[in-house]
C-alpha positions in Angstrom: -101.5 -16.5 44.6 -100.5 -12.8 44.6 -98.0 -13.6 47.4 -96.5 -16.4 45.2 -96.1 -14.0 42.2 -94.6 -11.3 44.4 -92.1 -13.9 45.8 -91.1 -14.9 42.3 -90.5 -11.3 41.2 -88.3 -10.7 44.3 -86.4 -13.9 43.7 -85.8 -12.9 40.0 -84.5 -9.5 41.1 -82.1 -11.0 43.5 -80.8 -13.4 40.9 -80.2 -10.5 38.5 -78.3 -8.6 41.1 -76.0 -11.6 41.8 -75.3 -12.0 38.1 -74.3 -8.3 37.7 -72.1 -8.5 40.8 -70.4 -11.6 39.2 -69.6 -9.7 36.1 -68.2 -6.8 38.1 -66.0 -9.2 40.1 -64.6 -10.7 36.9 -63.5 -7.2 35.6 -61.9 -6.0 38.9 -58.9 -8.3 38.8 -58.1 -7.2 35.2 -58.1 -3.6 36.3 -55.9 -4.5 39.2 -53.3 -6.1 36.8 -53.2 -3.1 34.6 -52.5 -0.9 37.6 -49.7 -3.2 38.7 -48.1 -3.0 35.3 -48.4 0.7 35.3 -46.7 1.0 38.7 -44.0 -1.4 37.6 -43.3 0.6 34.4 -43.2 3.8 36.5 -40.7 2.2 38.9 -38.5 1.1 36.0 -38.5 4.6 34.5 -37.2 6.0 37.8 -34.1 3.7 37.6 -31.2 6.0 36.4 -29.5 5.2 33.0 -25.8 5.5 34.0 -24.2 3.2 31.5 -22.2 5.0 28.8 -22.8 4.3 25.1 -20.1 3.0 22.7 -18.6 4.1 19.4 -17.6 1.2 17.2 -15.0 1.3 14.5 -13.7 -2.0 13.1 -9.9 -2.6 13.6 -9.2 -2.5 9.9 -11.0 0.8 9.5 -9.0 2.8 12.2 -6.2 3.5 9.7 -7.2 4.7 6.3 -5.2 5.6 3.2 -6.8 7.5 0.4 -5.4 9.3 -2.7 -5.4 13.1 -2.8 -8.6 14.3 -4.2 -10.6 11.2 -3.3 -14.1 11.6 -1.7 -14.1 10.0 1.8 -17.0 9.9 4.2 -15.7 10.4 7.8 -18.6 8.3 9.1 -17.7 5.3 7.0 -17.6 2.1 9.2 -18.5 4.2 12.3 -21.6 3.3 14.5 -22.9 4.5 17.8 -24.8 2.1 20.2 -26.4 2.4 23.6 -28.2 -0.4 25.6 -31.2 1.9 26.4 -31.4 4.0 23.3 -30.2 1.5 20.7 -28.5 2.6 17.5 -27.6 6.3 18.0 -25.1 6.8 15.2 -26.8 10.0 14.3 -25.7 11.5 17.6 -22.0 11.1 16.9 -20.0 14.3 16.8 -16.7 14.7 14.9 -13.6 16.7 15.3 -12.1 16.3 11.8 -8.6 17.4 12.8 -8.4 19.7 9.8 -9.1 16.8 7.4 -8.8 18.0 3.8 -8.8 15.3 1.1 -7.3 17.8 -1.4 -4.1 18.2 0.8 -1.7 15.4 1.2 -0.8 14.6 4.8 -1.8 12.6 7.9 -5.0 13.5 9.9 -6.4 12.3 13.2 -10.2 12.4 13.3 -11.8 12.1 16.7 -15.4 10.8 17.4 -17.6 11.8 20.4 -21.0 10.4 21.5 -23.5 11.1 24.3 -26.7 9.1 24.9 -30.2 10.6 25.7 -29.3 10.4 29.4 -26.2 12.4 29.0 -23.7 9.5 29.4 -20.5 10.1 27.4 -18.8 7.4 25.4 -15.0 6.9 25.3 -13.8 8.9 22.2 -12.5 6.9 19.3 -10.0 7.9 16.6 -9.2 7.3 12.9 -5.9 8.0 11.3 -6.4 9.1 7.7 -3.5 9.4 5.4 -4.1 11.4 2.3 -1.5 10.2 -0.2 0.2 12.5 -2.6 -0.6 11.3 -6.2 1.4 13.8 -8.2 4.8 12.6 -9.3 7.5 15.1 -8.7 7.8 17.5 -11.5 11.1 17.2 -13.3 13.6 19.7 -11.8 15.8 21.7 -14.2 18.9 20.1 -15.6 22.3 21.4 -14.3 24.7 21.5 -17.2 27.9 22.9 -15.8 30.5 21.9 -13.3 29.8 21.7 -9.6 32.2 23.3 -7.1 33.7 20.7 -4.9 32.0 17.7 -6.6 33.5 14.3 -6.1 33.9 12.7 -9.5 34.9 9.4 -11.0 33.5 7.0 -8.3 35.0 3.5 -8.2 33.2 0.5 -9.7 31.1 -1.1 -6.9 32.3 -4.4 -5.4 30.7 -7.6 -6.5 28.2 -9.2 -4.2 27.5 -12.9 -4.9 24.4 -14.8 -5.7 23.0 -12.8 -8.7 23.7 -11.4 -12.1 23.5 -7.7 -12.2 24.5 -4.5 -14.0 25.0 -1.7 -11.4 25.9 2.0 -11.9 26.7 3.9 -8.7 27.4 7.6 -8.0 30.1 9.0 -5.8 29.2 9.6 -2.1 28.4 13.3 -2.3 25.7 15.8 -1.6 23.1 13.9 -3.6 19.4 13.7 -2.5 17.9 11.4 -5.1 18.1 9.7 -8.5 15.8 9.7 -11.5 15.9 7.4 -14.6 13.8 7.0 -17.7 13.7 3.3 -18.4 12.0 0.9 -20.8 11.5 -2.4 -19.0 13.3 -5.4 -20.5 12.0 -8.4 -22.4 12.1 -11.4 -20.0 12.7 -15.1 -20.8 13.0 -17.2 -17.6 14.5 -20.7 -18.0 15.2 -21.8 -14.4 12.2 -23.2 -12.5 11.5 -25.5 -9.5 10.1 -28.1 -11.9 9.0 -28.8 -15.5 7.8 -25.7 -17.3 6.2 -24.8 -20.6 9.2 -23.9 -22.9 6.8 -22.3 -25.4 6.2 -19.5 -22.9 8.7 -16.7 -22.0 7.5 -16.9 -18.4 5.4 -19.8 -17.1 2.7 -18.6 -14.6 2.1 -22.2 -13.2 5.6 -23.1 -12.0 7.8 -21.4 -9.4 10.7 -19.6 -11.1 14.3 -19.7 -9.6 15.6 -16.7 -11.6 13.9 -13.4 -10.8 14.5 -10.2 -12.8 14.5 -6.8 -11.1 14.9 -3.2 -12.0 15.6 -0.9 -9.1 17.4 2.1 -7.7 18.4 3.1 -4.2 20.6 5.1 -1.9 23.2 4.8 0.8 23.8 7.4 3.5 24.1 5.4 6.7 22.7 2.2 5.2 21.8 0.6 1.9 18.3 0.7 0.3 16.9 -1.1 -2.8 13.8 0.5 -4.2 12.0 -0.3 -7.4 10.4 -3.2 -9.3 10.8 -6.9 -8.8 9.3 -9.6 -11.0 6.5 -11.0 -8.8 3.4 -13.2 -8.6 0.3 -11.6 -10.1 -3.5 -12.2 -10.4 -4.4 -14.7 -13.1 -8.1 -14.7 -12.0 -9.3 -11.3 -10.8 -12.7 -12.6 -9.8 -11.4 -15.4 -7.5 -8.2 -13.5 -6.5 -6.1 -16.4 -7.7 -2.4 -15.6 -7.9 0.1 -17.1 -10.3 2.6 -19.7 -9.0 5.4 -18.2 -11.0 6.4 -14.5 -11.2 5.0 -12.8 -14.3 4.9 -9.0 -13.7 7.1 -6.2 -12.3 5.6 -4.9 -9.0 6.8 -2.2 -6.6 9.0 -3.0 -3.6 11.2 -1.1 -1.2 13.9 -2.5 1.1 15.5 -0.3 3.8 17.6 -0.8 6.9 16.6 0.8 10.2 16.0 0.0 13.8 13.5 2.8 14.3 10.2 3.6 12.5 10.2 0.3 10.7 6.5 0.6 9.8 6.1 -3.2 10.3 2.7 -4.9 9.7 0.7 -6.8 7.2 -1.7 -5.4 4.6 -4.5 -4.9 7.3 -2.1 -2.6 9.2 -1.6 -0.4 6.2 -5.1 0.1 4.9 -4.9 -2.9 2.6 -2.2 -1.1 0.6 1.1 -2.7 1.4 2.9 -5.0 3.9 6.3 -4.6 5.7 8.3 -7.4 7.3 11.7 -7.3 8.9 14.6 -9.6 9.6 16.3 -7.6 12.4 16.9 -4.1 11.0 16.4 -5.2 7.4 12.9 -4.2 6.3 11.2 -5.1 3.1 7.8 -3.8 1.8 5.6 -5.0 -1.0 2.6 -3.4 -2.5 -0.6 -5.4 -2.6 -1.1 -7.7 -5.6 -4.8 -6.6 -5.9 -3.8 -3.3 -7.5 -3.3 -4.4 -11.1 -2.7 -0.8 -12.2 0.7 -1.2 -10.5 1.7 -4.2 -12.6 4.4 -3.1 -15.0 5.4 -5.3 -18.0 8.2 -5.6 -20.6 8.1 -2.6 -23.0 6.5 -0.2 -20.5 8.5 3.1 -20.5 8.7 4.6 -17.0 10.2 7.6 -15.2 11.4 6.2 -11.9 12.4 8.4 -9.0 14.0 7.6 -5.7 13.8 10.9 -3.7 14.5 12.2 -0.2 11.4 14.4 0.5 12.4 15.1 4.2 15.1 14.4 6.6 15.7 10.6 7.2 13.0 9.6 4.7 12.8 8.3 1.1 10.1 7.6 -1.4 9.7 5.7 -4.7 7.8 7.4 -7.5 6.9 6.0 -10.9 5.5 7.9 -13.8 4.1 6.0 -16.7 5.4 7.6 -20.0 4.3 4.9 -22.5 2.4 1.6 -22.2 4.0 -1.4 -23.8 3.0 -2.5 -27.3 5.0 -5.7 -27.1 2.6 -8.5 -28.2 3.2 -10.6 -25.1 2.6 -7.7 -22.7 -0.6 -6.6 -24.6 -1.9 -10.2 -24.6 -1.2 -10.7 -20.9 -3.1 -7.6 -19.8 -6.0 -8.6 -21.9 -6.0 -12.2 -20.9 -5.9 -11.5 -17.1 -8.1 -8.4 -17.1 -5.4 -6.2 -15.7 -5.8 -2.4 -15.7 -3.6 -0.2 -17.7 -0.5 0.8 -15.7 -0.8 4.0 -13.7 1.6 6.3 -11.8 2.7 5.0 -8.4 3.9 6.7 -5.2 5.1 4.5 -2.4 4.6 5.5 1.2 7.4 7.7 2.6 9.7 5.3 4.5 12.7 5.6 6.8 16.1 6.0 5.3 18.6 7.1 8.0 21.1 9.8 7.2 19.4 11.0 4.0 18.5 14.7 3.9 20.6 15.6 6.8 23.4 17.2 4.8 25.7 14.2 5.0 27.2 12.6 1.9 25.1 9.9 0.2 25.4 7.7 -2.9 22.7 6.6 -5.3 22.5 3.7 -7.8 20.5 2.1 -10.6 20.5 -1.7 -11.1 19.0 -4.3 -13.4 19.5 -7.8 -12.2 18.7 -11.5 -12.3 18.2 -12.3 -8.7 18.3 -16.0 -7.8 16.1 -17.8 -5.2 17.9 -18.8 -2.0 21.3 -17.8 -3.4 22.0 -14.5 -1.9 25.7 -14.1 -1.1 26.5 -17.4 -3.0 27.9 -18.1 -6.4 25.8 -16.9 -9.3 24.2 -19.9 -11.2 24.5 -20.1 -14.9 21.5 -20.8 -17.1 19.5 -19.8 -20.1 17.4 -17.0 -18.6 17.7 -13.9 -20.8 16.9 -10.3 -19.8 17.0 -8.4 -23.1 17.3 -4.7 -23.9 16.6 -2.8 -20.8 17.0 0.7 -21.9 18.2 3.4 -19.5 17.3 6.4 -21.7 18.6 9.0 -19.2 19.7 9.0 -15.6 20.0 12.0 -13.3 21.2 12.6 -9.8 19.4 15.1 -7.6 21.2 17.9 -5.9 20.4 21.2 -4.3 22.6 24.0 -5.7 22.2 27.6 -4.4 18.8 26.6 -2.9 17.4 25.0 -6.0 16.8 21.3 -6.7 18.5 20.2 -10.0 18.9 17.1 -12.0 22.5 16.4 -12.7 23.3 14.0 -15.6 24.8 10.7 -14.4 27.6 10.9 -17.0 30.6 8.7 -17.3 32.6 10.6 -14.8 29.7 10.5 -12.3 29.1 6.7 -12.3 31.1 3.6 -11.5 29.8 0.5 -13.3 30.0 -3.2 -12.5 28.8 -6.2 -14.5 28.6 -8.9 -11.9 29.9 -11.5 -11.5 31.5 -11.7 -15.0 31.6 -8.9 -17.6 31.5 -11.2 -20.6 27.9 -12.3 -19.8 26.6 -8.8 -20.4 26.0 -6.7 -23.5 26.2 -3.0 -22.8 25.9 -0.4 -25.6 24.6 3.1 -26.2 22.4 2.6 -29.3 19.7 5.2 -29.3 20.8 6.8 -26.0 23.4 9.3 -24.8 26.0 8.0 -22.3 26.7 11.6 -21.3 23.1 11.8 -19.9 23.3 8.5 -18.1 22.0 6.4 -20.9 22.8 2.7 -21.5 21.2 -0.4 -23.1 21.8 -3.6 -21.2 21.2 -7.3 -21.9 22.1 -10.1 -19.4 22.7 -13.6 -20.8 24.1 -16.0 -18.1 23.9 -18.9 -20.7 26.6 -17.7 -23.1 29.6 -15.3 -23.3 29.8 -12.3 -25.7 
């Protein structure tokens, strides 16, 4: 009996030992897997990171235009990325190229990036244009004679396809032109279809007569620079444009085969677009800027100026905002901003500022759709009371820039194509200072 008990105790001990061994066996493979994973991770960490990171700037953010004095974050729309380190924008280093938002000019900003392994990204660049926002201060007025000045220019020749009043200077040492002008009352009566005759301008039908108020110069080639009646926002929330033209907006047309500045709005920071037909370039400011919508009754100081050799710029200073009921109602109805001063980009104008003779002009017109160079079409469109309060030509005399009154002996005038369809008088203005009051009425003779 004792032997049997002893045998049972030994057997129980053996069974217990086998069970403990089984548990040990079940743990061992797990420990082995963990070791394998550790070795694998260690092996991966020894693979060198040789791939360079990248700096990302969207195409539309590589050229930026801001107004002088605006705040601008140089890291706006800039990110850094690395496949191993992930987002590493905070590691980007900047050479700001002397960027100073308080000083107008063009700046090139360069971006550099290294990842944690020391790999270096290809540098990226932004071109930032700080745009001058201050309209040129009025130069002093020259009141005397000018030695060697060419006076009494001929009346300009008629160019078909439009109704226009044009005053042009002699070709002389002029470097710009300035005029204080009140924009005319506009009644359009030629459209591509039926229109609402109760309205002076119908926003829902394409107009075939198109008023414009502009200036320009000619050294080696002609330029037209100013305001053209254009489509405008009639719903600022949905960005819906009118079908017809209802507001004066800035444009500039120039002729050059170099530095044409071509491109759509995206190519110019969303500000303006330039297209060309051969050497003939035309630029329009973007319709989203309702502060640059000018309406009948607005009183403006308009300047076409040569700021540097071979260049030109349009500048507009708002002197008085229109109180005409139609203009006030239109701004309120469509939610447009009050008009503000405008400076165009500086654009190419060959010959100007080189010392060669140049002429300058001021024009108010009824341009006609698809009729350039043709015979002007009669109709009941009426452009009433554009007031040229004063007009000055710019000239350097003894090293100082002066305004020289565009008096009768300094301007040649044409009413095209027929003089009897224009009213020109000097009520409230001085002709000796370049003043005129003009109405164009192609529907009836004087």
